[in-house]
Structures are given as C-alpha cells and as structure tokens.
N, CA, C, O and the ligand as a Tripos MOL2 file, in Angstrom:
@<TRIPOS>MOLECULE
protein
  257   255    65     0     0
PROTEIN
NO_CHARGES

@<TRIPOS>ATOM
      1 N          84.8350  125.7720   81.7120 N.3       1 MET1
      2 CA         84.1900  124.9660   80.6830 C.3       1 MET1
      3 C          84.8300  123.5880   80.5850 C.2       1 MET1
      4 O          85.7800  123.3730   79.8320 O.2       1 MET1
      5 N          84.3040  122.6980   81.3340 N.am      2 LYS2
      6 CA         84.8900  121.3750   81.2780 C.3       2 LYS2
      7 C          83.7830  120.3590   81.0990 C.2       2 LYS2
      8 O          82.9630  120.1430   81.9920 O.2       2 LYS2
      9 N          83.7740  119.7690   79.9870 N.am      3 ASN3
     10 CA         82.7590  118.7710   79.7090 C.3       3 ASN3
     11 C          83.3150  117.3900   80.0510 C.2       3 ASN3
     12 O          83.9640  116.7440   79.2290 O.2       3 ASN3
     13 N          83.0510  116.9620   81.2560 N.am      4 SER4
     14 CA         83.6720  115.7140   81.7030 C.3       4 SER4
     15 C          83.0460  114.4980   81.0450 C.2       4 SER4
     16 O          83.6820  113.4530   80.9040 O.2       4 SER4
     17 N          81.7910  114.6490   80.6450 N.am      5 LYS5
     18 CA         81.1550  113.5320   79.9630 C.3       5 LYS5
     19 C          81.3790  113.6430   78.4620 C.2       5 LYS5
     20 O          81.6140  114.7210   77.9160 O.2       5 LYS5
     21 N          81.2980  112.5220   77.8410 N.am      6 SER6
     22 CA         81.4560  112.4480   76.3990 C.3       6 SER6
     23 C          82.6720  113.2100   75.8970 C.2       6 SER6
     24 O          82.5820  114.0870   75.0390 O.2       6 SER6
     25 N          83.7790  112.8490   76.4510 N.am      7 VAL7
     26 CA         85.0170  113.4580   75.9820 C.3       7 VAL7
     27 C          85.5170  112.6600   74.7870 C.2       7 VAL7
     28 O          85.7070  111.4460   74.8640 O.2       7 VAL7
     29 N          85.7160  113.3330   73.7340 N.am      8 ALA8
     30 CA         86.2040  112.6450   72.5460 C.3       8 ALA8
     31 C          87.7220  112.6040   72.5770 C.2       8 ALA8
     32 O          88.4120  113.5680   72.2440 O.2       8 ALA8
     33 N          88.1950  111.4720   72.9810 N.am      9 ARG9
     34 CA         89.6490  111.3560   72.9990 C.3       9 ARG9
     35 C          90.1330  111.0480   71.5970 C.2       9 ARG9
     36 O          89.4220  110.4540   70.7870 O.2       9 ARG9
     37 N          91.2900  111.4440   71.3460 N.am     10 ARG10
     38 CA         91.7850  111.2800   69.9840 C.3      10 ARG10
     39 C          92.4210  109.9280   69.7550 C.2      10 ARG10
     40 O          93.6420  109.7710   69.7760 O.2      10 ARG10
     41 N          91.5760  108.9850   69.5430 N.am     11 ALA11
     42 CA         91.9680  107.6850   69.0070 C.3      11 ALA11
     43 C          93.2900  107.1150   69.4740 C.2      11 ALA11
     44 O          93.9980  106.4670   68.7030 O.2      11 ALA11
     45 N          93.6260  107.3510   70.7230 N.am     12 SER12
     46 CA         94.8020  106.6450   71.2050 C.3      12 SER12
     47 C          94.3830  105.6840   72.3070 C.2      12 SER12
     48 O          95.1060  104.7550   72.6650 O.2      12 SER12
     49 N          93.1870  105.9410   72.8310 N.am     13 PHE13
     50 CA         92.6300  105.0270   73.8160 C.3      13 PHE13
     51 C          91.2460  104.6000   73.3730 C.2      13 PHE13
     52 O          90.5550  105.3050   72.6370 O.2      13 PHE13
     53 N          90.8700  103.4430   73.8360 N.am     14 LYS14
     54 CA         89.5150  102.9790   73.5430 C.3      14 LYS14
     55 C          89.0040  102.2220   74.7560 C.2      14 LYS14
     56 O          89.7350  102.0010   75.7210 O.2      14 LYS14
     57 N          87.7600  101.8340   74.6960 N.am     15 GLN15
     58 CA         87.2050  101.0060   75.7490 C.3      15 GLN15
     59 C          87.2780   99.5570   75.3090 C.2      15 GLN15
     60 O          87.0570   99.2220   74.1460 O.2      15 GLN15
     61 N          87.5930   98.7160   76.2660 N.am     16 LEU16
     62 CA         87.6920   97.3070   75.9300 C.3      16 LEU16
     63 C          87.2600   96.5010   77.1470 C.2      16 LEU16
     64 O          87.5160   96.8860   78.2880 O.2      16 LEU16
     65 N          86.6100   95.3930   76.8890 N.am     17 ALA17
     66 CA         86.1460   94.5630   77.9980 C.3      17 ALA17
     67 C          87.2780   93.6680   78.4800 C.2      17 ALA17
     68 O          88.0410   93.1210   77.6840 O.2      17 ALA17
     69 N          87.3710   93.5350   79.7720 N.am     18 CYS18
     70 CA         88.3670   92.6590   80.3620 C.3      18 CYS18
     71 C          88.1820   91.2450   79.8370 C.2      18 CYS18
     72 O          87.0610   90.7420   79.7550 O.2      18 CYS18
     73 N          89.2810   90.6190   79.4840 N.am     19 LYS19
     74 CA         89.1690   89.2970   78.8670 C.3      19 LYS19
     75 C          88.7740   88.2300   79.8740 C.2      19 LYS19
     76 O          88.3840   87.1280   79.4900 O.2      19 LYS19
     77 N          88.8700   88.5390   81.1310 N.am     20 TYR20
     78 CA         88.5020   87.5540   82.1500 C.3      20 TYR20
     79 C          87.0800   87.7550   82.6590 C.2      20 TYR20
     80 O          86.2730   86.8260   82.6440 O.2      20 TYR20
     81 N          86.7810   88.9470   83.0990 N.am     21 CYS21
     82 CA         85.4760   89.1420   83.7360 C.3      21 CYS21
     83 C          84.5420   89.9860   82.8900 C.2      21 CYS21
     84 O          83.3560   90.0970   83.2000 O.2      21 CYS21
     85 N          85.0550   90.5750   81.8400 N.am     22 GLY22
     86 CA         84.1870   91.3250   80.9500 C.3      22 GLY22
     87 C          83.9100   92.7500   81.3870 C.2      22 GLY22
     88 O          83.1110   93.4510   80.7670 O.2      22 GLY22
     89 N          84.5670   93.1760   82.4500 N.am     23 ALA23
     90 CA         84.3830   94.5480   82.8950 C.3      23 ALA23
     91 C          84.9810   95.4980   81.8660 C.2      23 ALA23
     92 O          86.0360   95.2380   81.2860 O.2      23 ALA23
     93 N          84.2890   96.5840   81.6610 N.am     24 ILE24
     94 CA         84.7720   97.5340   80.6690 C.3      24 ILE24
     95 C          85.9030   98.3660   81.2420 C.2      24 ILE24
     96 O          85.7660   99.0150   82.2790 O.2      24 ILE24
     97 N          87.0040   98.3290   80.5510 N.am     25 CYS25
     98 CA         88.1400   99.1490   80.9450 C.3      25 CYS25
     99 C          88.1950  100.3530   80.0240 C.2      25 CYS25
    100 O          88.0530  100.2380   78.8060 O.2      25 CYS25
    101 N          88.4030  101.4950   80.6270 N.am     26 GLU26
    102 CA         88.5350  102.6890   79.8150 C.3      26 GLU26
    103 C          90.0100  102.9470   79.5780 C.2      26 GLU26
    104 O          90.8800  102.4440   80.2890 O.2      26 GLU26
    105 N          90.2510  103.7220   78.5890 N.am     27 ARG27
    106 CA         91.6300  104.1140   78.2920 C.3      27 ARG27
    107 C          92.5460  102.9230   78.0670 C.2      27 ARG27
    108 O          93.6330  102.8300   78.6370 O.2      27 ARG27
    109 N          92.0910  102.0450   77.2450 N.am     28 VAL28
    110 CA         92.9410  100.9430   76.8400 C.3      28 VAL28
    111 C          93.6830  101.3920   75.5920 C.2      28 VAL28
    112 O          93.1330  102.1020   74.7500 O.2      28 VAL28
    113 N          94.8920  100.9880   75.4870 N.am     29 ASP29
    114 CA         95.6580  101.3510   74.3040 C.3      29 ASP29
    115 C          94.8890  100.9650   73.0520 C.2      29 ASP29
    116 O          94.3360   99.8690   72.9590 O.2      29 ASP29
    117 N          94.8640  101.8480   72.1250 N.am     30 PHE30
    118 CA         94.0250  101.6370   70.9530 C.3      30 PHE30
    119 C          94.4340  100.3910   70.1820 C.2      30 PHE30
    120 O          93.6080   99.7830   69.5020 O.2      30 PHE30
    121 N          95.6650  100.0190   70.2810 N.am     31 ALA31
    122 CA         96.1570   98.8660   69.5370 C.3      31 ALA31
    123 C          95.9060   97.5550   70.2740 C.2      31 ALA31
    124 O          96.1140   96.4760   69.7190 O.2      31 ALA31
    125 N          95.4620   97.6480   71.5140 N.am     32 ALA32
    126 CA         95.2880   96.4380   72.3100 C.3      32 ALA32
    127 C          94.1000   95.6280   71.8080 C.2      32 ALA32
    128 O          93.0770   96.1780   71.4000 O.2      32 ALA32
    129 N          94.2590   94.3180   71.8460 N.am     33 GLU33
    130 CA         93.1580   93.4610   71.4200 C.3      33 GLU33
    131 C          92.4910   92.7980   72.6010 C.2      33 GLU33
    132 O          91.3530   92.3370   72.5070 O.2      33 GLU33
    133 N          93.1950   92.7500   73.7080 N.am     34 ALA34
    134 CA         92.6340   92.1680   74.9130 C.3      34 ALA34
    135 C          93.1950   92.9240   76.0950 C.2      34 ALA34
    136 O          94.3170   93.4280   76.0640 O.2      34 ALA34
    137 N          92.3990   92.9910   77.1250 N.am     35 VAL35
    138 CA         92.8420   93.7360   78.2870 C.3      35 VAL35
    139 C          92.4570   92.9840   79.5540 C.2      35 VAL35
    140 O          91.4470   92.2810   79.5990 O.2      35 VAL35
    141 N          93.2630   93.1440   80.5540 N.am     36 THR36
    142 CA         92.9360   92.5790   81.8570 C.3      36 THR36
    143 C          92.6960   93.7400   82.8040 C.2      36 THR36
    144 O          93.5620   94.5970   82.9780 O.2      36 THR36
    145 N          91.5340   93.7680   83.4060 N.am     37 CYS37
    146 CA         91.1960   94.8950   84.2600 C.3      37 CYS37
    147 C          92.0190   94.8540   85.5430 C.2      37 CYS37
    148 O          92.6030   93.8270   85.8920 O.2      37 CYS37
    149 N          92.0550   95.9640   86.2240 N.am     38 SER38
    150 CA         92.9010   96.0680   87.4110 C.3      38 SER38
    151 C          92.4920   95.0700   88.4770 C.2      38 SER38
    152 O          93.3220   94.5920   89.2500 O.2      38 SER38
    153 N          91.2040   94.7610   88.5100 N.am     39 ARG39
    154 CA         90.7300   93.7980   89.4980 C.3      39 ARG39
    155 C          91.3090   92.4100   89.2270 C.2      39 ARG39
    156 O          91.7670   91.7190   90.1370 O.2      39 ARG39
    157 N          91.2760   92.0270   87.9650 N.am     40 CYS40
    158 CA         91.7950   90.7120   87.6130 C.3      40 CYS40
    159 C          93.3110   90.6810   87.7210 C.2      40 CYS40
    160 O          93.8870   89.6630   88.1050 O.2      40 CYS40
    161 N          93.9510   91.7740   87.3910 N.am     41 VAL41
    162 CA         95.4050   91.8420   87.5540 C.3      41 VAL41
    163 C          95.7470   91.6300   89.0200 C.2      41 VAL41
    164 O          96.7030   90.9310   89.3580 O.2      41 VAL41
    165 N          94.9640   92.2330   89.8650 N.am     42 HIS42
    166 CA         95.1910   92.1030   91.2970 C.3      42 HIS42
    167 C          95.0550   90.6560   91.7400 C.2      42 HIS42
    168 O          95.8340   90.1640   92.5570 O.2      42 HIS42
    169 N          94.0700   89.9950   91.1980 N.am     43 ARG43
    170 CA         93.8750   88.5880   91.5530 C.3      43 ARG43
    171 C          95.0120   87.7330   91.0020 C.2      43 ARG43
    172 O          95.4710   86.7910   91.6490 O.2      43 ARG43
    173 N          95.4470   88.0690   89.8240 N.am     44 LEU44
    174 CA         96.5370   87.3030   89.2190 C.3      44 LEU44
    175 C          97.8250   87.4550   90.0200 C.2      44 LEU44
    176 O          98.5390   86.4790   90.2480 O.2      44 LEU44
    177 N          98.1110   88.6530   90.4370 N.am     45 VAL45
    178 CA         99.3540   88.8530   91.1830 C.3      45 VAL45
    179 C          99.2720   88.2120   92.5560 C.2      45 VAL45
    180 O         100.2920   87.9710   93.2020 O.2      45 VAL45
    181 N          98.0680   87.9420   92.9910 N.am     46 ASN46
    182 CA         97.9020   87.2390   94.2550 C.3      46 ASN46
    183 C          97.9840   85.7330   94.0820 C.2      46 ASN46
    184 O          97.7860   84.9750   95.0310 O.2      46 ASN46
    185 N          98.2730   85.3140   92.8830 N.am     47 GLY47
    186 CA         98.4780   83.9050   92.6320 C.3      47 GLY47
    187 C          97.2140   83.1700   92.2590 C.2      47 GLY47
    188 O          97.2100   81.9460   92.1280 O.2      47 GLY47
    189 N          96.1500   83.9120   92.0890 N.am     48 GLU48
    190 CA         94.8990   83.2700   91.7130 C.3      48 GLU48
    191 C          94.9470   82.9240   90.2260 C.2      48 GLU48
    192 O          95.4890   83.6740   89.4140 O.2      48 GLU48
    193 N          94.3790   81.7970   89.8970 N.am     49 VAL49
    194 CA         94.3530   81.4010   88.4900 C.3      49 VAL49
    195 C          93.0110   81.7990   87.8960 C.2      49 VAL49
    196 O          91.9570   81.3690   88.3640 O.2      49 VAL49
    197 N          93.0630   82.6000   86.8920 N.am     50 LEU50
    198 CA         91.8270   83.0310   86.2520 C.3      50 LEU50
    199 C          91.6700   82.2940   84.9350 C.2      50 LEU50
    200 O          92.6290   82.0830   84.1930 O.2      50 LEU50
    201 N          90.4650   81.9220   84.6760 N.am     51 TYR51
    202 CA         90.2040   81.2170   83.4250 C.3      51 TYR51
    203 C          89.4680   82.1250   82.4720 C.2      51 TYR51
    204 O          88.5730   82.8780   82.8570 O.2      51 TYR51
    205 N          89.8560   82.0380   81.2500 N.am     52 LEU52
    206 CA         89.1680   82.8180   80.2490 C.3      52 LEU52
    207 C          87.7900   82.2210   80.0120 C.2      52 LEU52
    208 O          87.6340   80.9990   80.0080 O.2      52 LEU52
    209 N          86.8180   83.0470   79.8200 N.am     53 PRO53
    210 CA         85.4860   82.5450   79.4650 C.3      53 PRO53
    211 C          85.5370   81.9010   78.0920 C.2      53 PRO53
    212 O          86.5050   82.0630   77.3490 O.2      53 PRO53
    213 N          84.5050   81.1850   77.7750 N.am     54 GLU54
    214 CA         84.4700   80.5230   76.4790 C.3      54 GLU54
    215 C          84.5880   81.5400   75.3690 C.2      54 GLU54
    216 O          83.9820   82.6120   75.4030 O.2      54 GLU54
    217 N          85.3640   81.1830   74.4100 N.am     55 GLN55
    218 CA         85.5120   82.0790   73.2890 C.3      55 GLN55
    219 C          84.9210   81.4360   72.0530 C.2      55 GLN55
    220 O          85.0370   80.2280   71.8480 O.2      55 GLN55
    221 N          84.3020   82.2380   71.2510 N.am     56 PRO56
    222 CA         83.6520   81.7240   70.0420 C.3      56 PRO56
    223 C          84.6450   81.0460   69.1060 C.2      56 PRO56
    224 O          84.3190   80.0610   68.4430 O.2      56 PRO56
    225 N          85.8390   81.5790   69.0610 N.am     57 LYS57
    226 CA         86.8430   80.9680   68.1930 C.3      57 LYS57
    227 C          87.5480   79.8430   68.9330 C.2      57 LYS57
    228 O          87.6140   79.8310   70.1620 O.2      57 LYS57
    229 N          88.0440   78.9530   68.2050 N.am     58 LYS58
    230 CA         88.7860   77.8040   68.7110 C.3      58 LYS58
    231 C          88.2720   77.3220   70.0610 C.2      58 LYS58
    232 O          89.0010   77.2260   71.0490 O.2      58 LYS58
    233 N          86.9870   77.0260   70.0480 N.am     59 LEU59
    234 CA         86.3620   76.5560   71.2720 C.3      59 LEU59
    235 C          86.6710   75.0920   71.4910 C.2      59 LEU59
    236 O          86.9700   74.6480   72.5990 O.2      59 LEU59
    237 N          86.5890   74.3680   70.4080 N.am     60 LYS60
    238 CA         86.8590   72.9370   70.5310 C.3      60 LYS60
    239 C          88.2450   72.6120   70.0060 C.2      60 LYS60
    240 O          88.4650   72.4350   68.8080 O.2      60 LYS60
    241 N          89.1280   72.5450   70.9090 N.am     61 LYS61
    242 CA         90.4750   72.1800   70.5180 C.3      61 LYS61
    243 C          90.7940   70.8910   71.2570 C.2      61 LYS61
    244 O          91.0910   70.8930   72.4520 O.2      61 LYS61
    245 N          90.7260   69.8250   70.5400 N.am     62 SER62
    246 CA         90.9150   68.5400   71.1830 C.3      62 SER62
    247 C          92.3840   68.3560   71.5610 C.2      62 SER62
    248 O          93.2390   68.0720   70.7220 O.2      62 SER62
    249 N          92.6270   68.5210   72.7990 N.am     63 LYS63
    250 CA         93.9950   68.3680   73.2810 C.3      63 LYS63
    251 C          93.9710   67.4470   74.4700 C.2      63 LYS63
    252 O          93.3660   67.7560   75.4970 O.2      63 LYS63
    253 N          94.6220   66.3290   74.3340 N.am     64 LYS64
    254 CA         94.5990   65.4120   75.4550 C.3      64 LYS64
    255 C          95.9720   64.8690   75.7350 C.2      64 LYS64
    256 O          96.1440   64.0710   76.6560 O.2      64 LYS64
    257 ZN         88.5700   91.6520   84.8870 Zn       65 ZN65
@<TRIPOS>BOND
     1     1     2 1
     2     2     3 1
     3     3     4 2
     4     3     5 am
     5     5     6 1
     6     6     7 1
     7     7     8 2
     8     7     9 am
     9     9    10 1
    10    10    11 1
    11    11    12 2
    12    11    13 am
    13    13    14 1
    14    14    15 1
    15    15    16 2
    16    15    17 am
    17    17    18 1
    18    18    19 1
    19    19    20 2
    20    19    21 am
    21    21    22 1
    22    22    23 1
    23    23    24 2
    24    23    25 am
    25    25    26 1
    26    26    27 1
    27    27    28 2
    28    27    29 am
    29    29    30 1
    30    30    31 1
    31    31    32 2
    32    31    33 am
    33    33    34 1
    34    34    35 1
    35    35    36 2
    36    35    37 am
    37    37    38 1
    38    38    39 1
    39    39    40 2
    40    39    41 am
    41    41    42 1
    42    42    43 1
    43    43    44 2
    44    43    45 am
    45    45    46 1
    46    46    47 1
    47    47    48 2
    48    47    49 am
    49    49    50 1
    50    50    51 1
    51    51    52 2
    52    51    53 am
    53    53    54 1
    54    54    55 1
    55    55    56 2
    56    55    57 am
    57    57    58 1
    58    58    59 1
    59    59    60 2
    60    59    61 am
    61    61    62 1
    62    62    63 1
    63    63    64 2
    64    63    65 am
    65    65    66 1
    66    66    67 1
    67    67    68 2
    68    67    69 am
    69    69    70 1
    70    70    71 1
    71    71    72 2
    72    71    73 am
    73    73    74 1
    74    74    75 1
    75    75    76 2
    76    75    77 am
    77    77    78 1
    78    78    79 1
    79    79    80 2
    80    79    81 am
    81    81    82 1
    82    82    83 1
    83    83    84 2
    84    83    85 am
    85    85    86 1
    86    86    87 1
    87    87    88 2
    88    87    89 am
    89    89    90 1
    90    90    91 1
    91    91    92 2
    92    91    93 am
    93    93    94 1
    94    94    95 1
    95    95    96 2
    96    95    97 am
    97    97    98 1
    98    98    99 1
    99    99   100 2
   100    99   101 am
   101   101   102 1
   102   102   103 1
   103   103   104 2
   104   103   105 am
   105   105   106 1
   106   106   107 1
   107   107   108 2
   108   107   109 am
   109   109   110 1
   110   110   111 1
   111   111   112 2
   112   111   113 am
   113   113   114 1
   114   114   115 1
   115   115   116 2
   116   115   117 am
   117   117   118 1
   118   118   119 1
   119   119   120 2
   120   119   121 am
   121   121   122 1
   122   122   123 1
   123   123   124 2
   124   123   125 am
   125   125   126 1
   126   126   127 1
   127   127   128 2
   128   127   129 am
   129   129   130 1
   130   130   131 1
   131   131   132 2
   132   131   133 am
   133   133   134 1
   134   134   135 1
   135   135   136 2
   136   135   137 am
   137   137   138 1
   138   138   139 1
   139   139   140 2
   140   139   141 am
   141   141   142 1
   142   142   143 1
   143   143   144 2
   144   143   145 am
   145   145   146 1
   146   146   147 1
   147   147   148 2
   148   147   149 am
   149   149   150 1
   150   150   151 1
   151   151   152 2
   152   151   153 am
   153   153   154 1
   154   154   155 1
   155   155   156 2
   156   155   157 am
   157   157   158 1
   158   158   159 1
   159   159   160 2
   160   159   161 am
   161   161   162 1
   162   162   163 1
   163   163   164 2
   164   163   165 am
   165   165   166 1
   166   166   167 1
   167   167   168 2
   168   167   169 am
   169   169   170 1
   170   170   171 1
   171   171   172 2
   172   171   173 am
   173   173   174 1
   174   174   175 1
   175   175   176 2
   176   175   177 am
   177   177   178 1
   178   178   179 1
   179   179   180 2
   180   179   181 am
   181   181   182 1
   182   182   183 1
   183   183   184 2
   184   183   185 am
   185   185   186 1
   186   186   187 1
   187   187   188 2
   188   187   189 am
   189   189   190 1
   190   190   191 1
   191   191   192 2
   192   191   193 am
   193   193   194 1
   194   194   195 1
   195   195   196 2
   196   195   197 am
   197   197   198 1
   198   198   199 1
   199   199   200 2
   200   199   201 am
   201   201   202 1
   202   202   203 1
   203   203   204 2
   204   203   205 am
   205   205   206 1
   206   206   207 1
   207   207   208 2
   208   207   209 am
   209   209   210 1
   210   210   211 1
   211   211   212 2
   212   211   213 am
   213   213   214 1
   214   214   215 1
   215   215   216 2
   216   215   217 am
   217   217   218 1
   218   218   219 1
   219   219   220 2
   220   219   221 am
   221   221   222 1
   222   222   223 1
   223   223   224 2
   224   223   225 am
   225   225   226 1
   226   226   227 1
   227   227   228 2
   228   227   229 am
   229   229   230 1
   230   230   231 1
   231   231   232 2
   232   231   233 am
   233   233   234 1
   234   234   235 1
   235   235   236 2
   236   235   237 am
   237   237   238 1
   238   238   239 1
   239   239   240 2
   240   239   241 am
   241   241   242 1
   242   242   243 1
   243   243   244 2
   244   243   245 am
   245   245   246 1
   246   246   247 1
   247   247   248 2
   248   247   249 am
   249   249   250 1
   250   250   251 1
   251   251   252 2
   252   251   253 am
   253   253   254 1
   254   254   255 1
   255   255   256 2
@<TRIPOS>SUBSTRUCTURE
     1 MET1         2 RESIDUE 1 A MET
     2 LYS2         6 RESIDUE 1 A LYS
     3 ASN3        10 RESIDUE 1 A ASN
     4 SER4        14 RESIDUE 1 A SER
     5 LYS5        18 RESIDUE 1 A LYS
     6 SER6        22 RESIDUE 1 A SER
     7 VAL7        26 RESIDUE 1 A VAL
     8 ALA8        30 RESIDUE 1 A ALA
     9 ARG9        34 RESIDUE 1 A ARG
    10 ARG10       38 RESIDUE 1 A ARG
    11 ALA11       42 RESIDUE 1 A ALA
    12 SER12       46 RESIDUE 1 A SER
    13 PHE13       50 RESIDUE 1 A PHE
    14 LYS14       54 RESIDUE 1 A LYS
    15 GLN15       58 RESIDUE 1 A GLN
    16 LEU16       62 RESIDUE 1 A LEU
    17 ALA17       66 RESIDUE 1 A ALA
    18 CYS18       70 RESIDUE 1 A CYS
    19 LYS19       74 RESIDUE 1 A LYS
    20 TYR20       78 RESIDUE 1 A TYR
    21 CYS21       82 RESIDUE 1 A CYS
    22 GLY22       86 RESIDUE 1 A GLY
    23 ALA23       90 RESIDUE 1 A ALA
    24 ILE24       94 RESIDUE 1 A ILE
    25 CYS25       98 RESIDUE 1 A CYS
    26 GLU26      102 RESIDUE 1 A GLU
    27 ARG27      106 RESIDUE 1 A ARG
    28 VAL28      110 RESIDUE 1 A VAL
    29 ASP29      114 RESIDUE 1 A ASP
    30 PHE30      118 RESIDUE 1 A PHE
    31 ALA31      122 RESIDUE 1 A ALA
    32 ALA32      126 RESIDUE 1 A ALA
    33 GLU33      130 RESIDUE 1 A GLU
    34 ALA34      134 RESIDUE 1 A ALA
    35 VAL35      138 RESIDUE 1 A VAL
    36 THR36      142 RESIDUE 1 A THR
    37 CYS37      146 RESIDUE 1 A CYS
    38 SER38      150 RESIDUE 1 A SER
    39 ARG39      154 RESIDUE 1 A ARG
    40 CYS40      158 RESIDUE 1 A CYS
    41 VAL41      162 RESIDUE 1 A VAL
    42 HIS42      166 RESIDUE 1 A HIS
    43 ARG43      170 RESIDUE 1 A ARG
    44 LEU44      174 RESIDUE 1 A LEU
    45 VAL45      178 RESIDUE 1 A VAL
    46 ASN46      182 RESIDUE 1 A ASN
    47 GLY47      186 RESIDUE 1 A GLY
    48 GLU48      190 RESIDUE 1 A GLU
    49 VAL49      194 RESIDUE 1 A VAL
    50 LEU50      198 RESIDUE 1 A LEU
    51 TYR51      202 RESIDUE 1 A TYR
    52 LEU52      206 RESIDUE 1 A LEU
    53 PRO53      210 RESIDUE 1 A PRO
    54 GLU54      214 RESIDUE 1 A GLU
    55 GLN55      218 RESIDUE 1 A GLN
    56 PRO56      222 RESIDUE 1 A PRO
    57 LYS57      226 RESIDUE 1 A LYS
    58 LYS58      230 RESIDUE 1 A LYS
    59 LEU59      234 RESIDUE 1 A LEU
    60 LYS60      238 RESIDUE 1 A LYS
    61 LYS61      242 RESIDUE 1 A LYS
    62 SER62      246 RESIDUE 1 A SER
    63 LYS63      250 RESIDUE 1 A LYS
    64 LYS64      254 RESIDUE 1 A LYS
    65 ZN65       257 GROUP 0 **** ****
C-alpha cells in the first residue's frame, strides 16, 4: 500500500518556484522564502551569472 501520489508531508517541506527560472522545486524547507533549483545551482557553480526576473517589489530602485 503505497500511495506515491498526493503524499501529505507533514509541513516540513513545501513546493517553491526557483527564484531564477521559476521551476517548481519540491521538498523545499518550509521556512525557505526563495529557492534555487538544481539546474540553476549547476549553472551558478559553472560561473554563469544568473539574473533574477523582475520582481514586483522594489522594481524601480534608482541606483547609479
Ligand atoms: Zn532554476
């Protein structure tokens, strides 16, 4: 009896979208507010610079 779908985990993990590409990561720490998916982590460790997509908050920060 193993119900692999719709497993109700006990609130220690949640799903969260990768902050770079938006891919849904499963089993993110429940306290996490942002996550980087393994794909983006891989790119980062390869020295690639990833840019965050536009964020609704503090979009216009005049810094020159
Ligand atoms: Zn990603």
